[in-house]
Phi, psi and omega in degrees: 000193186286163177275183187268003179296133182288150178282133173300138182283156178298323182292326182286314180196102186298319182295318178291323175303314182298313180294324176297318179298312181301319182285308187290329178277001176070039183269314183197167174212159178294141177270168172287346175274124186308128175079358182255161183232154167262117176275118185278168187305320182292323177289318182291329177299320176296315178298321177299319177297320177297314178303314185296317180294311181294318183298323176296318178295321179296315183289331175296337180256019170091007182271153177233158182265144173216181178220138181236162187297149176289333186257136181234126178302139183300329181297335180295323180290328179296329179293332180240089190297325180296320177295314180301316179294322184293328184246006187305318185282351185249001187277133169265135191242131173263122183249337183227158182242010183205148170253166173216159177255125177235112182054041177081005181248130179277127178216166178289134177283112183295341177276357182251036179284133178293143175295321175230128180296150181247137176262132173285124194308125167270342176185162195247010182309316187291314181291325181288317182288334172295322178289320182300338181303325179270345181272334188247113178237328187224162175301338179291340179277356185245151358284152175254113189245091188245139172235149176230131169263122189203184168245155176224164179234125172227115190287077180287142181275322178245116186245154175212133186311131182071314187286324183201103180227159183293327172235139176212165178263148178198182166236146176224122176267140180222110186240152179235143187222161181278335181226157176298321181301314180297319180294320178293322177298318178296317179304315178290319180304315186284330174292328175291326174298315177299318176302313179302314180295314182300316187275322183271334179256310181279347186056037184243108181291144184225152168270144184233132178166185181287155166276159172288168179301323182285345183248359185288166179291138178301129179092355182268150170288315171204161181237133171257149184217162163247133184233129184244156175254129177274172186291344176268007177085358177277158181269155175226116174289112188262341180187151181221150177225126190243131168269115186262000182059221177251016186304309185284324178297322178289319179298325184248012174056050178264100182243155176220160178269122181286171177302330180276000178087009179270160175260132183215150175285144178288158177254145194231153167226159166214153183201149183197153167225165188219184178297353171303334179299327178295319174300320178295321177297316180300309187281349176277321193241335191288162183230189184286353176267349179140204184287143171234122184244129173302138185306327182291344179243005184286131176297321174237128180275319189223131170245133180251124182249097172292138183240170177148147183275341181223169180297324181294322179287325183284326187306308179295331177293319179294318180297317177295323179295319180295319177294318179296315180302317180294321179295322178294317181295332182273002176298151181304140180266139177214184186298332182303322180257017181064032181057028176248156176295151172299134184270120183239137175235135175261123180269103180261027179295119177250000184273333186247154179291155181305319181302319179294318179297314180300317181297323180296318181287327173296317179302322183273356169084016179296125189300319185230132174244135177248126177253129182231103179245173181304321182290327175295320180299323180298331181260001185053048185221178179213172177247132176252133177236128180262135187291332185284347178233096184292160173077196186297330182296336181265008182257141172242117183271154170062038178281120179304137183303321183295330182267350188298315181304313180294320180293324178294316178301312179297323181293318179300318181292323179289324176297316177304313181294316183294322180297317180296312183295326177293315180294323179291320177299318178296312181299311183299327180286345179252022175260122180241167178238132177246134180250357177211160182291324177298315178297320179299317183295329176287315184292328184291342177282353177253154180296146172129178179260150180234127171273129180207155175279144182217144187279002176085005182261149177295323180303313180291320179302312182294321179299313180300315181296317181296321185272337186234348186066013176260145179236162173283113185277325187193151170247083193301139176303320186258022179283167179299139187254006183293138179285161179190206178234148182300136183293339182263310189257342183079005178283161182302144178224130183286326183199163177280150177239169184257122175253150174191163165274146191224163170279000000 
């Protein structure tokens, strides 16, 4: 488990606090490969829960999984110039296919140079649409609804575990449609799927709407996003869904025969989320005691701690713990737990004092802790502690053992609800409005999101980013619609957009 070094508080240094949580909760660590991370078992278990939840939502909407190559010929990027330009500075390139040993020194074999250099995928639109050319011949082949679970490489200069690494894990959906209308419906459907996952599984409230022209995905006609606020008031782009029009179909000559017998290029979407979501989860919910995980994504839902100063005192507590654990596992399964049993662990640590054990499980984010001591056994009862409310306020004493399984189930559901409501209250309380550029410059130095009018031009957007380091995070669908004037240029503005500094 973790060492005894105290976690830096959020107030003292938010960045160090985040890294302390990642390290001490056993989520990930830096690799010896520059900019890459090792995802440790506790972190990967959260990712597996995320995968399972998202994959179910994808399949509920008719999507299937496939896998495409890690390597992409450089010429494919040339076919889609916007894509090539967008990722040029982040691409890792393979130039040779063999090493050799010369006088005991390993070097690249100059005779093993590739005829065409390969790009390690930063995203897969080009390789997938080249493949779709042979898959799509008729309107009967559409829609094609494919998702891929994979890794990608983007050669980031400044990295931070989960939030921005040279290699990361993600899913990327790539769909083809017979009409632009169908593709646009898919683009909206999938951003709503991401919203559902973020809010109902991660308990993380998000704003939903289009990105600005300056923030959209390279090669897209437009991009829809979910945008979350972290506890330091910065924004986190948590997921994106892109309407690609016919750009990729034209670049890779993907045509189909319509019902009317005409030849037409297919319409495309792509959408994705990544292990960045784990960073978002940490920064949305965790506290100065450690990680806080929403129950629907928790690797362990309940830890039971039998107590006692001697083996004679501990034995009945352990026996009661085993019976309770089995009763919890046998509770009815439903969608809240992904139709899986509640995961229970019995902590039989006899080497450390109870306070140390409790702190360790708090650090690792287990939603519910059960304490079973000799005095509890006398009353045939237990103590329940909820992770989202630290200290005595989060404890329920004297819970009858017969009632404990049902109460634990109800408690897990209540924690999930409370985490979302708490995060939403925090976010809504940190939303401000700026009516002038001077006011905006003052407000942006404080944590939070700012609603402000913008004239819709890339020039103004770039000026604001250059002078304040703030970007347009989202143009929310449900945002205020009153017209006004741009805070910078005074030109007409149809509605306010959301600005923030971001990860």
